[in-house]
C-alpha positions in Angstrom: 26.0 13.0 2.3 24.8 9.7 3.6 27.2 7.0 4.5 26.2 3.3 4.5 24.5 2.1 7.6 26.1 -1.0 9.0 23.5 -3.8 9.2 23.9 -5.7 12.4 23.1 -9.3 11.8 25.1 -11.6 9.5 25.0 -15.4 9.2 27.6 -17.1 7.0 25.6 -20.2 6.2 22.7 -18.5 4.4 22.6 -18.1 0.5 22.6 -14.3 0.5 25.8 -14.2 2.5 27.5 -16.7 0.3 26.7 -14.8 -2.9 27.8 -11.5 -1.3 31.1 -13.1 -0.5 31.6 -14.0 -4.2 30.9 -10.4 -5.2 33.4 -9.1 -2.7 36.2 -11.6 -3.3 39.6 -10.3 -4.4 40.3 -10.1 -8.1 43.4 -9.9 -10.2 42.3 -9.9 -13.8 40.8 -6.8 -15.5 38.5 -8.7 -17.7 37.2 -5.7 -19.7 40.4 -3.6 -19.7 39.5 -2.3 -23.2 36.9 -0.1 -21.5 39.2 1.3 -18.9 40.0 4.4 -21.0 36.5 5.7 -20.3 37.3 6.1 -16.6 41.0 6.9 -16.7 40.3 10.4 -15.3 38.5 8.9 -12.3 41.1 6.2 -11.7 43.8 8.9 -11.7 41.8 10.9 -9.1 40.5 7.9 -7.1 42.7 4.8 -7.6 40.2 2.6 -5.9 37.8 3.0 -8.8 40.0 0.6 -10.8 39.5 -2.1 -8.2 35.7 -1.6 -8.3 35.8 -1.8 -12.1 37.8 -5.0 -12.1 35.4 -6.6 -9.6 32.4 -5.4 -11.6 33.7 -7.1 -14.7 34.2 -10.3 -12.8 30.8 -10.0 -11.1 28.9 -9.7 -14.3 30.0 -13.2 -15.1 29.6 -14.5 -11.5 26.0 -13.3 -11.5 25.3 -14.8 -14.9 26.6 -18.1 -13.7 24.6 -18.0 -10.5 21.3 -17.3 -12.4 19.8 -20.7 -12.2 16.1 -21.6 -12.7 14.9 -20.4 -9.3 13.0 -17.6 -7.7 16.0 -15.4 -7.1 17.5 -14.7 -10.5 16.3 -11.2 -10.5 17.2 -10.7 -6.9 20.8 -11.5 -7.7 20.7 -8.7 -10.3 19.5 -6.4 -7.6 22.5 -7.6 -5.5 24.9 -6.6 -8.3 23.3 -3.2 -8.7 23.4 -2.7 -5.0 26.9 -3.9 -4.8 28.1 -1.2 -7.2 26.3 1.6 -5.2 27.6 0.3 -1.9 31.2 0.1 -3.2 31.2 3.7 -4.2 29.3 5.0 -1.2 31.7 3.2 1.1 34.4 5.5 -0.3 32.3 8.6 0.3 34.6 10.0 2.9 37.5 10.1 0.4 35.1 11.8 -2.2 33.4 14.3 -0.1 30.9 15.4 -2.8 27.5 13.9 -3.6 27.7 15.0 -7.2 31.1 13.2 -7.6 29.6 10.0 -6.1 26.8 10.1 -8.7 29.3 10.8 -11.5 31.4 7.8 -10.6 28.3 5.5 -10.4 26.9 6.8 -13.7 30.2 6.3 -15.5 30.6 2.8 -14.2 27.0 2.0 -15.1 27.6 3.3 -18.6 30.6 0.9 -19.1 28.5 -1.9 -17.6 25.7 -1.2 -20.1 28.2 -1.2 -23.0 29.5 -4.6 -21.8 26.0 -6.0 -21.7 25.2 -4.6 -25.2 28.5 -5.6 -26.9 29.6 -8.8 -25.1 26.2 -10.4 -24.2 24.0 -9.5 -27.1 20.7 -11.3 -26.9 21.5 -13.1 -23.6 18.6 -12.7 -21.2 20.4 -14.2 -18.2 23.0 -11.4 -17.9 22.4 -8.6 -15.3 22.6 -5.0 -16.5 22.5 -1.7 -14.7 19.1 -0.7 -13.3 18.7 3.0 -13.9 15.3 3.0 -12.2 16.6 2.3 -8.7 16.0 5.1 -6.2 19.6 6.5 -5.6 19.7 6.7 -1.9 22.0 4.4 0.0 19.8 4.2 3.1 16.9 3.1 1.0 19.0 0.6 -1.0 20.4 -0.8 2.3 16.8 -1.4 3.4 15.8 -3.1 0.2 19.0 -5.2 0.4 18.2 -6.4 3.9 14.6 -7.1 3.0 15.6 -9.1 -0.1 18.3 -11.1 1.7 15.7 -11.9 4.4 13.4 -13.3 1.7 16.2 -15.3 0.0 17.2 -16.8 3.3 13.7 -17.5 4.5 13.5 -21.2 3.8 16.8 -22.0 5.4 15.9 -20.2 8.6 12.4 -21.6 8.6 13.8 -25.2 8.5 16.0 -24.4 11.5 13.2 -22.8 13.5 10.9 -25.9 12.9 13.7 -28.3 13.8 14.9 -26.5 17.0 12.5 -23.7 17.9 14.0 -22.7 21.3 17.7 -22.4 20.2 16.6 -20.8 16.9 14.7 -18.2 18.8 17.9 -17.3 20.7 20.0 -17.4 17.6 17.7 -15.3 15.4 16.0 -12.9 17.9 18.1 -9.8 16.9 17.9 -10.8 13.3 14.1 -10.9 13.4 14.0 -7.7 15.4 15.9 -6.1 12.5 14.2 -7.7 9.5 10.5 -8.4 10.4 9.7 -4.6 10.6 11.1 -4.4 7.0 8.7 -7.0 5.7 5.2 -5.8 6.6 5.3 -2.1 5.6 6.1 -3.2 2.0 3.4 -5.8 1.5 1.0 -3.7 -0.6 3.8 -2.2 -2.7 5.5 -5.5 -3.4 2.3 -7.2 -4.4 0.4 -4.5 -6.2 2.6 -1.4 -7.1 3.7 -1.7 -10.7 7.3 -0.7 -11.1 8.1 -0.9 -7.4 11.6 -2.3 -6.8 10.4 -5.2 -4.7 7.7 -6.2 -7.2 10.3 -6.2 -10.0 12.9 -8.2 -8.2 10.9 -10.5 -5.8 8.3 -13.1 -6.9 5.4 -14.2 -4.6 6.1 -11.8 -1.8 3.4 -13.3 0.4 5.2 -16.7 0.5 7.9 -15.2 2.7 5.6 -13.8 5.4 7.6 -14.6 8.6 4.3 -15.3 10.4 4.0 -18.4 8.1 6.7 -20.1 10.2 4.4 -20.1 13.2 1.8 -22.1 11.4 4.4 -24.9 10.9 5.0 -25.2 14.6 3.0 -27.2 17.2 0.5 -24.7 18.4 0.0 -26.2 21.9 3.7 -26.5 22.6 4.3 -23.0 21.4 1.5 -21.7 23.7 2.9 -23.4 26.8 6.5 -22.4 26.1 5.5 -18.8 25.4 4.7 -18.5 29.0 8.0 -19.9 30.1 10.6 -18.4 27.7 11.1 -14.6 27.5 12.6 -15.0 24.0 9.2 -16.2 22.6 7.5 -13.1 24.2 10.1 -10.9 22.5 9.3 -12.5 19.1 5.5 -11.9 19.6 6.2 -8.2 20.5 8.3 -7.9 17.4 5.5 -9.1 15.2 2.8 -7.1 16.9 4.8 -3.8 16.5 5.8 -4.6 12.9 2.2 -5.2 11.8 1.2 -1.8 13.2 3.6 0.1 10.9 2.1 2.0 8.0 2.3 0.7 4.5 5.0 2.2 2.4 4.9 3.1 -1.3 7.6 4.0 -3.9 5.2 6.5 -5.5 6.6 9.1 -3.2 10.1 8.6 -4.6 11.0 10.6 -7.7 14.2 11.8 -9.4 13.4 15.1 -11.1 15.7 18.0 -10.6 13.5 20.6 -8.9 15.5 22.5 -6.4 14.7 25.1 -3.8 17.9 25.6 -1.9 16.9 29.0 -0.4 13.8 27.5 1.2 15.8 24.5 2.4 18.4 26.8 4.0 15.7 28.8 5.8 14.0 25.6 7.0 17.4 24.3 8.2 18.0 27.5 10.3 14.5 27.3 11.8 14.8 23.6 12.4 18.1 24.1 14.2 17.2 27.1 16.3 13.5 27.1 17.0 11.2 24.8 18.9 9.1 24.1 15.7 11.9 22.1 14.1 10.1 18.8 13.6 6.9 20.5 12.5 8.8 22.6 9.9 10.7 19.5 8.7 7.5 17.6 8.3 5.9 20.5 6.4 8.9 20.7 4.1 8.6 16.9 3.4 4.9 17.2 2.6 5.4 20.3 0.3 8.1 18.4 -1.6 5.8 15.4 -2.1 3.0 17.7 -3.3 5.1 19.4 -5.9 6.9 16.2 -6.8 10.4 17.5 -5.8 13.0 15.0 -4.8 12.3 13.6 -1.4 15.2 12.3 0.7 14.8 9.1 2.7 14.5 11.0 6.0 11.6 13.0 4.6 9.8 9.8 3.6 10.3 8.2 7.0 9.1 11.3 8.8 5.9 11.4 6.8 5.3 7.7 7.6 5.9 8.3 11.3 3.5 11.3 11.2 0.9 9.2 9.4 1.3 6.5 12.1 0.7 9.1 14.8 -2.4 10.5 13.2 -3.8 7.0 12.7 -3.3 6.1 16.3 -4.8 9.4 17.4 -7.8 8.7 15.2 -8.3 5.3 16.7 -8.0 6.7 20.2 -10.6 9.3 19.4 -12.9 6.7 17.9 -12.7 4.5 21.0 -13.3 7.5 23.2 -16.4 8.4 21.3 -17.7 4.8 21.3 -17.1 4.4 25.0 -18.7 7.8 25.8 -21.8 6.8 23.7 -22.0 3.4 25.5 -21.6 5.0 28.9 -24.3 7.5 28.2 -26.8 4.7 27.7 -25.9 2.8 30.9 -27.1 3.4 34.5 -24.8 3.2 37.5 -25.4 -0.5 38.0 -24.6 -1.3 34.4 -21.3 0.6 34.7 -20.4 -1.1 37.9 -21.0 -4.4 36.2 -18.8 -3.6 33.2 -16.0 -2.3 35.4 -16.0 -5.3 37.6 
């Protein structure tokens, strides 16, 4: 079972935080109490389900009221879908069963869909459950952080332009956390039909964090780069992030192929032999080949391996080029190049 991963950086003045506060605010009224009978069994077993249901009813209206004519209407619908997943997963310790977690989510989504169909017929500005989201809380947390970064981009950009040095200190850890999320998804968010970020975010390239640098005084930035360690840290963050491999949602799928026996054997070998990581990587690649359900750790491992292979390929290419060049030089030429 995967618990939610706490995300480090929070700022109370940005739009994403303000909307999240509305979704999490206390609620008294059970706005759609006539649907409660559908989850009475769950409420009896897990009393906190009733609180989530009450907030969900309120949040459907909150999200509808927030949906103004801007670039983030769809993003706020993702926020509501993510909110439901996170609320249930945050209770995972009291549930102790992945199947039960999925059952609770599915039942709440079913009521949500009924509310959309019966109470908001023909209203396009109401947010309804997204059954196409990849149901993995680690992945959803990553998408949430990426989308929040995009929504808050303009606010932070203005601060950076107005006071670059203090903004660097203020947002350093935030950028260390968020910039590596942005670049690996560029291709998917721009070109991959059906991808979560392409469905929920318009004009992905407009939020490239590097664009902020173009709004600053280049000469001043160059001089201060040499004086302030914070600026050097920022540059390193960008350099490292741009070297990350592109990610794709095509490797995610939700069919029900299972091979528990193989998984168990792999687990034993992984735990008790020196070939653990190789075996785990092999398992991930086999699952991708036969289109079994990949977990998020499999996906990240494949990406890490692809990065390693690409770096080795480049090193080999440079070695070959250098060797070829060196073979064509005499001793005086080599001395010249080395000095």
